C-alpha positions as CSV (number, residue, x, y, z in Angstrom):
1,X,-28.9,53.7,39.6
2,X,-31.0,57.0,39.6
3,X,-33.7,55.3,37.5
4,X,-33.9,52.4,39.9
5,X,-34.3,54.7,42.9
6,X,-37.0,56.7,41.0
7,X,-38.9,53.4,40.5
8,X,-39.0,53.0,44.3
9,X,-41.4,56.0,44.6
10,X,-44.2,54.2,42.6
11,X,-47.4,53.5,44.5
12,X,-47.7,50.2,42.8
13,X,-45.3,48.7,45.3
14,X,-47.9,49.0,48.0
15,X,-51.0,47.7,46.1
16,X,-52.6,44.4,47.4
17,X,-52.2,42.9,43.9
18,X,-48.4,43.5,44.2
19,X,-48.2,41.7,47.6
20,X,-50.3,38.8,46.3
21,X,-47.9,38.3,43.4
22,X,-44.9,37.7,45.7
23,X,-43.3,34.5,46.9
24,X,-41.8,35.0,50.4
25,X,-38.5,33.4,51.4
26,X,-39.2,34.0,55.1
27,X,-43.0,34.2,55.3
28,X,-43.1,33.6,59.1
29,X,-41.6,37.1,59.7
30,X,-44.7,38.7,58.3
31,X,-46.4,37.8,61.6
32,X,-44.4,40.7,63.1
33,X,-46.6,43.1,61.2
34,X,-49.4,42.5,63.7
35,X,-47.2,41.5,66.6
36,X,-45.3,44.8,66.7
37,X,-48.4,47.1,67.0
38,X,-49.9,44.7,69.6
39,X,-46.7,44.9,71.6
40,X,-46.7,48.7,71.5
41,X,-50.3,48.8,72.6
42,X,-49.6,46.5,75.5
43,X,-46.6,48.6,76.4
44,X,-48.7,51.8,76.2
45,X,-51.4,50.2,78.4
46,X,-48.9,49.1,81.1
47,X,-47.4,52.6,81.1
48,X,-50.9,54.1,81.5
49,X,-51.6,51.8,84.5
50,X,-48.3,52.7,86.2
51,X,-48.6,56.5,85.8
52,X,-50.9,58.3,88.3
53,X,-53.9,60.1,86.9
54,X,-54.7,63.5,88.3
55,X,-58.3,64.6,87.7
56,X,-58.7,68.4,87.1
57,X,-61.8,70.4,86.6
58,X,-61.3,72.5,83.5
59,X,-63.4,75.0,81.7
60,X,-65.5,73.5,78.9
61,X,-63.6,75.5,76.3
62,X,-60.3,73.9,77.4
63,X,-61.8,70.5,78.1
64,X,-63.1,70.3,74.6
65,X,-61.0,68.1,72.3
66,X,-58.5,70.0,70.3
67,X,-57.8,68.3,66.9
68,X,-54.3,69.6,66.9
69,X,-53.4,67.2,69.7
70,X,-53.7,64.3,67.4
71,X,-50.7,65.5,65.5
72,X,-48.5,64.1,68.2
73,X,-49.2,60.6,66.7
74,X,-47.4,61.5,63.5
75,X,-43.9,60.5,64.7
76,X,-45.3,57.2,66.0
77,X,-47.0,56.6,62.7
78,X,-43.8,57.1,60.8
79,X,-42.0,54.7,63.2
80,X,-44.6,52.0,62.7
81,X,-44.5,52.3,59.0
82,X,-40.7,52.1,59.1
83,X,-40.9,48.9,61.1
84,X,-43.5,47.5,58.7
85,X,-41.3,48.2,55.7
86,X,-38.3,46.6,57.4
87,X,-40.3,43.5,58.3
88,X,-41.5,43.2,54.7
89,X,-37.8,43.5,53.5
90,X,-36.7,40.8,56.0
91,X,-39.4,38.5,54.7
92,X,-37.8,38.7,51.2
93,X,-40.5,39.3,48.6
94,X,-39.6,37.6,45.4
95,X,-40.9,36.7,42.0
96,X,-39.7,33.5,40.2
97,X,-39.8,32.6,36.6
98,X,-39.2,28.9,35.9
99,X,-37.9,28.0,32.4
100,X,-38.0,24.4,31.1
101,X,-35.8,23.4,28.2
102,X,-36.4,19.9,26.7
103,X,-34.1,18.1,24.4
104,X,-35.3,15.0,22.6
105,X,-32.8,12.5,21.3
106,X,-35.1,10.7,18.8
107,X,-34.6,7.5,17.0
108,X,-35.0,6.6,13.4
109,X,-37.9,4.2,12.5
110,X,-38.6,2.8,9.1
111,X,-42.0,1.2,8.6
112,X,-42.0,-1.5,5.9
113,X,-45.5,-2.6,4.9
114,X,-46.5,-5.5,2.7
115,X,-49.3,-4.4,0.2
116,X,-49.4,-7.6,-1.8
117,X,-52.8,-9.1,-2.8
118,X,-52.9,-11.4,0.2
119,X,-53.1,-8.4,2.5
120,X,-56.7,-8.0,1.1
121,X,-57.8,-11.1,3.1
122,X,-60.5,-10.2,5.6
123,X,-59.6,-12.0,8.8
124,X,-58.9,-8.4,10.0
125,X,-61.5,-5.7,9.7
126,X,-62.0,-4.5,6.9
127,X,-58.9,-6.3,5.7
128,X,-55.3,-6.8,6.7
129,X,-53.9,-3.8,4.9
130,X,-56.4,-1.3,6.3
131,X,-55.9,-2.6,9.8
132,X,-52.1,-2.3,9.4
133,X,-52.5,1.3,8.1
134,X,-54.7,2.3,11.0
135,X,-52.4,0.8,13.5
136,X,-49.3,2.4,11.9
137,X,-51.0,5.8,12.0
138,X,-51.8,5.4,15.7
139,X,-48.2,4.4,16.3
140,X,-46.8,7.5,14.5
141,X,-49.1,9.8,16.5
142,X,-47.7,8.5,19.8
143,X,-44.0,9.1,18.9
144,X,-42.2,12.3,19.9
145,X,-39.0,13.6,18.2
146,X,-38.4,10.5,16.1
147,X,-37.8,10.5,12.4
148,X,-40.1,8.0,10.7
149,X,-40.0,6.8,7.1
150,X,-42.1,4.4,5.0
151,X,-41.4,1.6,2.5
152,X,-44.2,-0.4,0.8
153,X,-43.6,-3.6,-1.2
154,X,-45.3,-6.3,-3.1
155,X,-43.3,-7.9,-6.0
156,X,-40.9,-5.0,-5.7
157,X,-40.2,-2.3,-3.1
158,X,-40.9,1.4,-3.2
159,X,-39.7,4.0,-0.8
160,X,-42.9,6.0,0.0
161,X,-41.3,8.5,2.4
162,X,-37.8,9.2,3.7
163,X,-37.1,9.6,7.3
164,X,-39.0,12.7,8.4
165,X,-40.4,14.6,11.4
166,X,-43.4,15.7,9.4
167,X,-45.9,13.3,10.9
168,X,-48.9,15.0,9.2
169,X,-47.5,14.4,5.8
170,X,-46.5,10.8,6.7
171,X,-50.0,10.1,8.0
172,X,-51.6,11.4,4.8
173,X,-49.2,9.2,2.7
174,X,-50.1,6.1,4.7
175,X,-53.8,6.8,4.4
176,X,-53.5,6.8,0.6
177,X,-51.7,3.4,0.4
178,X,-53.6,1.0,-1.9
179,X,-53.1,-2.3,-3.7
180,X,-52.9,-0.7,-7.1
181,X,-49.6,1.1,-6.2
182,X,-47.6,-1.9,-7.4
183,X,-48.0,-3.7,-10.6
184,X,-45.5,-6.4,-9.8
185,X,-47.1,-9.4,-8.0
186,X,-45.6,-11.4,-5.1
187,X,-43.8,-10.6,-1.9
188,X,-40.3,-9.2,-2.1
189,X,-39.2,-9.1,1.5
190,X,-35.5,-8.9,0.8
191,X,-35.9,-6.0,-1.6
192,X,-38.1,-4.2,1.0
193,X,-35.4,-4.6,3.7
194,X,-32.7,-3.4,1.3
195,X,-34.7,-0.3,0.4
196,X,-35.3,0.6,4.0
197,X,-31.6,0.0,4.9
198,X,-30.6,2.2,2.0
199,X,-32.7,5.0,3.5
200,X,-31.2,4.5,7.0
201,X,-27.6,3.8,6.2
202,X,-26.4,7.4,6.6
203,X,-28.5,8.2,9.7
204,X,-26.5,9.3,12.7
205,X,-29.1,8.6,15.4
206,X,-28.3,6.5,18.4
207,X,-31.0,3.9,17.6
208,X,-32.2,2.7,14.2
209,X,-35.3,0.5,13.9
210,X,-37.2,-1.1,11.1
211,X,-40.7,-2.5,11.6
212,X,-41.5,-5.1,8.9
213,X,-45.1,-6.2,8.5
214,X,-46.0,-8.9,6.1
215,X,-48.4,-11.9,5.7
216,X,-46.5,-14.1,3.3
217,X,-43.3,-15.8,2.3
218,X,-40.7,-14.1,0.2
219,X,-41.3,-15.2,-3.3
220,X,-40.2,-12.2,-5.4
221,X,-37.3,-9.7,-5.8
222,X,-33.6,-10.3,-6.4
223,X,-32.4,-9.8,-2.8
224,X,-32.3,-12.7,-0.3
225,X,-34.2,-11.6,2.9
226,X,-31.6,-13.1,5.3
227,X,-28.7,-11.4,3.4
228,X,-30.5,-8.1,3.5
229,X,-31.1,-8.6,7.3
230,X,-27.3,-9.3,7.8
231,X,-26.5,-6.1,5.9
232,X,-29.0,-4.1,8.1
233,X,-27.5,-5.6,11.3
234,X,-24.0,-4.6,10.2
235,X,-25.3,-1.0,10.0
236,X,-26.8,-1.2,13.5
237,X,-30.4,-1.5,12.3
238,X,-32.8,-3.7,14.3
239,X,-35.7,-5.2,12.4
240,X,-38.9,-6.1,14.3
241,X,-40.9,-8.5,12.2
242,X,-44.7,-8.9,12.5
243,X,-46.5,-11.8,10.8
244,X,-50.1,-10.7,10.0
245,X,-53.0,-13.0,9.7
246,X,-54.2,-16.5,10.5
247,X,-53.3,-19.9,9.1
248,X,-56.0,-21.9,7.5
249,X,-59.3,-20.8,5.9
250,X,-60.0,-17.1,6.1
251,X,-62.7,-14.9,4.6
252,X,-62.1,-13.2,1.3
253,X,-65.0,-11.4,-0.5
254,X,-68.5,-12.8,-1.0
255,X,-70.1,-15.1,-3.5
256,X,-73.2,-14.5,-5.7
257,X,-75.5,-14.8,-2.8
258,X,-73.6,-12.5,-0.5
259,X,-72.0,-15.2,1.6
260,X,-68.4,-14.9,2.6
261,X,-65.9,-16.9,0.6
262,X,-63.2,-18.8,2.4
263,X,-59.6,-19.1,1.0
264,X,-56.5,-20.9,2.3
265,X,-53.9,-18.7,4.1
266,X,-50.4,-19.7,5.0
267,X,-47.8,-17.7,6.9
268,X,-44.1,-18.3,6.6
269,X,-42.9,-17.5,10.1
270,X,-39.5,-19.1,9.7
271,X,-38.0,-16.3,7.6
272,X,-39.5,-13.5,9.7
273,X,-38.2,-15.1,12.9
274,X,-34.7,-15.4,11.5
275,X,-34.7,-11.8,10.3
276,X,-35.6,-10.6,13.8
277,X,-33.0,-12.9,15.4
278,X,-30.2,-11.7,13.0
279,X,-30.8,-8.1,14.0
280,X,-31.2,-8.6,17.7
281,X,-34.9,-7.7,17.6
282,X,-38.1,-9.6,18.1
283,X,-40.7,-11.5,16.1
284,X,-44.4,-11.0,16.7
285,X,-47.5,-12.8,15.4
286,X,-50.8,-10.8,15.0
287,X,-53.9,-12.8,14.4
288,X,-56.4,-9.9,14.8
289,X,-56.6,-6.1,15.0
290,X,-56.3,-6.0,18.8
291,X,-53.2,-8.2,18.7
292,X,-51.6,-6.0,16.1
293,X,-52.3,-2.9,18.2
294,X,-50.8,-4.6,21.2
295,X,-47.6,-5.5,19.2
296,X,-47.1,-1.9,18.1
297,X,-47.7,-0.7,21.7
298,X,-45.0,-3.2,22.9
299,X,-42.5,-2.0,20.2
300,X,-43.3,1.6,21.3
301,X,-42.3,0.7,24.9
302,X,-39.2,-1.1,23.8
303,X,-37.9,1.8,21.6
304,X,-38.4,4.9,23.7
305,X,-37.2,8.3,22.8
306,X,-34.8,9.8,25.4
307,X,-36.1,13.2,26.7
308,X,-33.6,15.4,28.6
309,X,-35.0,18.2,30.6
310,X,-33.2,21.2,32.1
311,X,-35.0,23.5,34.5
312,X,-33.9,27.1,35.2
313,X,-35.4,29.1,38.0
314,X,-34.8,32.9,37.8
315,X,-35.6,34.6,41.0
316,X,-35.9,38.4,41.4
317,X,-35.7,40.0,44.9
318,X,-37.7,43.1,45.8
319,X,-36.7,43.6,49.4
320,X,-34.5,46.6,48.4
321,X,-37.6,48.7,47.7
322,X,-39.1,48.1,51.1
323,X,-35.8,48.4,52.9
324,X,-35.3,51.8,51.2
325,X,-38.8,53.0,52.4
326,X,-38.0,51.6,55.8
327,X,-34.8,53.6,56.2
328,X,-36.5,56.7,54.7
329,X,-39.4,56.5,57.1
330,X,-37.1,55.8,60.0
331,X,-35.1,58.9,59.1
332,X,-38.3,61.0,59.1
333,X,-39.2,59.6,62.5
334,X,-35.8,60.6,63.9
335,X,-36.2,64.1,62.5
336,X,-39.7,64.6,63.9
337,X,-38.7,63.0,67.2
338,X,-35.8,65.3,67.8
339,X,-37.4,68.5,66.3
340,X,-39.1,71.4,68.1
341,X,-42.4,70.2,66.4
342,X,-42.5,67.1,68.4
343,X,-41.8,69.0,71.6
344,X,-44.5,71.5,70.7
345,X,-47.0,68.7,70.1
346,X,-46.1,67.0,73.4
347,X,-46.6,70.3,75.2
């Protein structure tokens, strides 16, 4: 208590910077700071007009201004300062500190990417795999608070990354994906879904999502894709499927003269559609890079992370300082007003 009162005697309370830093609960009362002295001047002027003035001829020595006469203004000065302090206290100077606490309830997302030889076709720029990698990295960078993992597959499946919040590491791993990671040829969609499901089965998040991206029919592996999808659905996992590429003739490499070679491309949409249907998700078809980006944006909007926000506002009042000075100055005014000093000055 004593330390707090000692702090009241600091000059820093009356600096312009201090007053600028305040928020005022009753700012309109600050108008009294100029209204009160104006009212006192008007009152003094009216009193001067009402009192008769007697002109006297005095010797020059007496008529000359005596500086001691101005001391009679001291009690009035204390009174004005006391009123100013009380007005400031009534206006309630405050400082607020707002704290924001955010809680993210992220979801678990497993990216399942086909890296079979057909992903080297060039109906995407520069090819299907590179376009898929670029879009996946953009998708990851736009997520907040989610755990994301990665499975790649060709004739067999390989878990590239478990569910993680380390987006930088995940981005680096995706950038290094290449066709020579798998020796087994073919497209093992069922094995890929099973591998992703195995990574997610013990996850306790509210929402679990798998994004399967492939350009061919399942022709390898020892797990049926639809059976794997049913197993994932039983564990509460939704599988969004994306068929990448165009049907028909698509460019692949160049001939001896540098002209693009065309090869036949066929997409098995039936299996991918059924997988999405079994898991209460959606099937998408991407025929170029822009369409693929749009699909990932759509999935991003469908699977939103819930962000809860709590705001705390801590407010500290400083009116006690100015109320203390107001009472103290008022006390000094009372002492001077009733003392012999005030009578001497008036005489």
